[in-house]
N, C-alpha and C positions, 0 to 999 in steps of 0.2 A: 596193803589190802584195805578194801572199802569197808566202811563202817557195816553197811548192809550186809556184805559177804560175812564179815566176822560175827555178827549177831546170830545170823542163820547158822553159821557152821557150829557154833557154841549153843545152839538150841535156845537162844535167849528169847526170841521171836519166831513165829511160823512164816510161811510165804505169804499167806492170806495178810498178815499184819504188814509186812514189809511193802506188799503192793498198795495196801490201802494208805501207807505213809509216804509213798512215792507220789501217789496220785495227788495226794494233799499237797505235796511240795510243789507240783507242777501249778497248781491253782493258785495257793497262796504265798508261794515263797517259803524262805527260812530253809535251813539245814535239814537235812533227813532226822538227825536226832530230836531236833525241836519238834517236828511234826509227830514223830513217835510219842513224844510226851504229850503234846496237846490230844492225841488221840487216846490217851490213857493207857497206852502199850508199856511204856516204861517211864521210871522216874529220872530226875536230872543227874542224881549221883550214878546210877547205871549207865546213862548215855555218856557221861564224863568218863567213866572207867573203861568202857570198851572203845570209845574215841581214842584214848590214849593208846591201847593196845593195838587198834588198828594202825595208828600212825607212827607206832614205835616211838613214843614220846611221854616224857614224864607227864602225870595227871594233876590239874589245877584242881584240887579238892575244895570245898567249901571253906574248910577249915585253913587251907593255905591262904586262900584269899583274904580270909578275916584276920590273919595274922600280919598282914603287910604293915609295916611300921609306918608311922606318919611322914617321917623323914624320906622314906621311898616314894610316897604319895606325891610329896612337895617336890622332889627333885624330878621326877617322871613328867609330872604336869598335864595338865587337861589338852593341851595342843597336841602333844605327841600322842595320847591316848586317842584321840578324835581321829587324827590322821592315818593311825595303824590299826584301829579297833583293836588295842593291846592295854592290858591292866598290869601294872608292877606288882610284883610278888615280894620285891626286896631281894638282898644279897642271897646269893645261892650258898647254903651252908658247906663249910668245908672248901670253898672255891673262891676264886677271884671273880666269879661271873656274877651278873645281875639277872635275876629270873623274871620271865615276864610271861603272862599268859595270853594266848592269841588262839584264834579258831583253828589255823593250820600251821603247826609248828615246822612243817617241811619246806615252808616259802624260804629259800635261802636269801632271796632279795631283801625281804623284810627283815630277816636277821642282821644282815650287814647294816641296813640302814639305821636299826635302832641300836646296834653297837656303835656305830659313827655317832648318832645323835647324844648318846650317853658317854662316849668315850672310854667304853669298858667292853669286854666281852660279855656276850648275853647268853643265856640259855631258855630256849622257848619252851613253854608248857602248852599241853592241850586243853582247852577247856570248852565245855559244852556251851553252846550259843546264848541258851537262855540264861545260864548263869554269868557269862562274860558281861552281856548287855544289862543285866541287874546290877552289878557291881561298878561298871562305867557310869551308869545313871547315879547310883547312890553315892559315889565319892566325887565324880567329875561333872555332873549334872548333864550329861550326854543324853538326851532324850531318846527312850526306844520309840519306833514305830508302834502305832496301836496294836498291831497283830501280836505284838510281844508281850502285851499286857491284859489281854483280855480276861475278863471275870469268867468265872463258873467252869473252868477247865480242871484238868488234873492237878496234881501236886506241882507248885512253884516254889520259888525261892521264898523263904519266911521274910516278913518284913513288908511294908507298904509304903508306896510312895504317893502321896496325894497329890495329882496334878491333874491327870486328864481323866475325866469322868465321862462316862456314857451319857450323852445329853440330847436334848431336842433342838439346840440352836448353836452349833458349832460352825466350822467354816467350810470345809470342802469334802467331796467325796469320791468313792470309787463305785463302778458300777458292775452288775453282772445279771442280766435276764435275757429272756428271748422265747418266742413261741412259734406259732404256725407259720407257713410260707405264704399265707395269703395276705394281701394288703396290710390290714390294720394288725396283724398278730404274727408273731414270729417265734420260730421254735429252733433250738440249737443243742448240740452236744456239747455239751460242754465238757537272791540276797541284795538289800534292795532300797534305792532311794525313790522317793516319789518323783514321777516325771511331770514336769509342766513345760509344755512347748511354748516358743516364742512365736508371735505372729509372723506369718510368711507372706509374701507378695505374690506367690503362684499357687495356683490350685493343682494339688497333687492327682494324677491320673488315677482312676478308680482302679484300673487294672494292676498298676504299680502297688497300690495299697492291698489288694488281694493277693499279689505275689510275694509282698512281704510277710504277710501272715501265713502264706504256704511254707515259706523258707525260715519261719521263726524256729529258733532253737532254745528260746527262753520265753517265759511268759511275758516278760517286760517288753519284748519285741512285739508281741501281740497288742499290749495296751497302747504302745507308742504308735503302731499301725492305725489303731482305731482313732486316737487323738489326732494323727495326721489327716484325716478327712475334713477337719474343721475349717482350717485357714482358707478363706477366700470364699467358704461357702456358708458357714453359719457363725453366729457371734460368740458362742462358747460351748465347750463339751467337757464333762467331767466323766471318768470311767471309775467306778466304785467296784471295791471287793465286797463280795457279800460272804459274810459267815457269822454263824450262831446268832441270826436275826439282827445283825448289825451290818449297815453299810459303812466300810472305811474307805478313806480316800486313797486314791493311786496315781491315776494320771489325769491332766487337765489341759486346756487350752481356753485362751479368752483374747479376742482382739484388744480388750481393754487391759490386758495384764492381770496375772494370778500369782499368788504367793505360794510356792513350791512347799513350804513348810506347813503351811496352813491347809493345804490339800493333804499332806502326809499325816496330819494329826487329826483329820476329821474323824469322828465316829459318830454315826447317826442310827438310832434304834428304829427298827421296822415295825415298831409295835403301835405307833401313832399313825393316825390317817395323814397320808401324804400320797402324792403322785408315786414316789417310790415304792410305797407299800402296796397300793394298787397293781401296780406292775409286777411287782415280786411275787404277790399272792396268787395272781392269775397266769403268771409266766407268759404274760403277754404285752405287746406293745401298748403304751399308754399314748394318747394323744387328745390333749384337751386342756381345760382350766384346772387349777388347784382344787381339790375337793372340799376345802374349807375356806371360809372367808378371809381369815387373817393368813394362813398358809405360811406358819413361822418358817418351817423346814425349807420350803421352796425359796422364801425371801432370804434366809440365810445363805442358801447354796448360791443364789444369784449375787449375793454380795460378796461373797468368797471369790466369785468368778468375775469381780469388777462391775456388776450389774445390778445396782441398788433397787431398782423399782421391781414392784412385785409383778412377776410374769403373768400377761393374759394367758397364755397357753405354753404348755411344756410338753416336751417330747422324751419319754423314757422307754428305752429298748433294753429288753433283757438279754443276756447271753448265758445259755444253758449248756450243761453237759449232762447227757442221758436225763433230761427232763428236770435236772437240778439247777437251779439259776445261780450262778457263779460271779456274774458282773452285772451292774446295771449302767447303762449308757445314758446320762442325763443331758440333755442337749437343749440350748436357749436360743431363739433368733427372733428377729422382728417378723418373720415370716418363713413358714415350712410349705413348700409345695410337695405335691403327692410324690414325686420323683426323688426329693431328699429324703422322705420317710422311708420310701422303699429301698433307697440305697443303704442307709443305715441299719435297715433290718436285716438286708442281705449280708452287709458286713459282720452284724452279730452272729449270724448263722456260721460264716466263714471263721469268726474267732472261736465259735464252738467246735468247729471240725479241726482247727488248729491245736487247741487244747487236747483233744482226743489223740491226735498224732503224737503229741509229746507224751501224753500218759502211756500210750502203747509203747513209745521207745525207751522210756523209763523202766517198763516191765522187762524190755528185752535186754537192756544194757546195765540196769541198776543192780 
């Protein structure tokens, strides 16, 4: 039984809350339970409990995570934890099996691989995504994506890991804006590793890119399609996720090469004046020079994309869903002609349409 179905059946959430969480899942990724927590509808304990019921698996509670003996952590090791997004809980009481917390304990292949690696039978526990990632970082240093550690949300795991701070000069970004359908302004309707495209020798056909977005079954396919426009056309592009007044790194391409980890860890506030803020606030395409003389954010973005010089002009295009900006497309090039600007604006509109199709599909099938 799916988690959403179980929660509805037991009256834990209503249909409107489920639809809101499914919509957020399409736009921002993560599991359904994570989005329910971030929206303030449920806490981590409730999600973990009902996830275990839905999957008919034992529950990896906070207490069970905290009781993991040091010997189990050492035996399991960070390499195995990273490879399988799995956390050791230690010997299973009254059994010869080794208990392990995972996102989906019904994965037979994962169970077999972990059993082989430990040379011991295993039992898989169901863990809420947010809780699992917290403890993987705490004990093995496996960094969470920015989306899992944003501040200002509903209840999180207790404890704080001082590492990534929201700042004005990090490394890479994600995008999400879009406006009218006329020349300078565009409008749109608007689990996961950062995507960094490698330079390609051929220019991808525009019809092929739009077809890929129309056929997309996951948000990452939309982001990859947007990024695939750049090779052979422009110097660099970054697609940023917009949430809680923060632009977070998602997908990027640079003909000079770019760092996937840097892209994924980027967290840029939209409060300070920048091309991103101007595009986001107006939900319109921005084409022009940085609005400030120093342009620290623009300089940092360019450096992350392998272009250290301060850009004379940048193009920022919003991707919107129902007039709400969800991505920003930040593009750099030695020159942008009117056709290139129009094409990126059109692709942003198509991306918004693709998001809406996914959202409707989630409402029907979720």
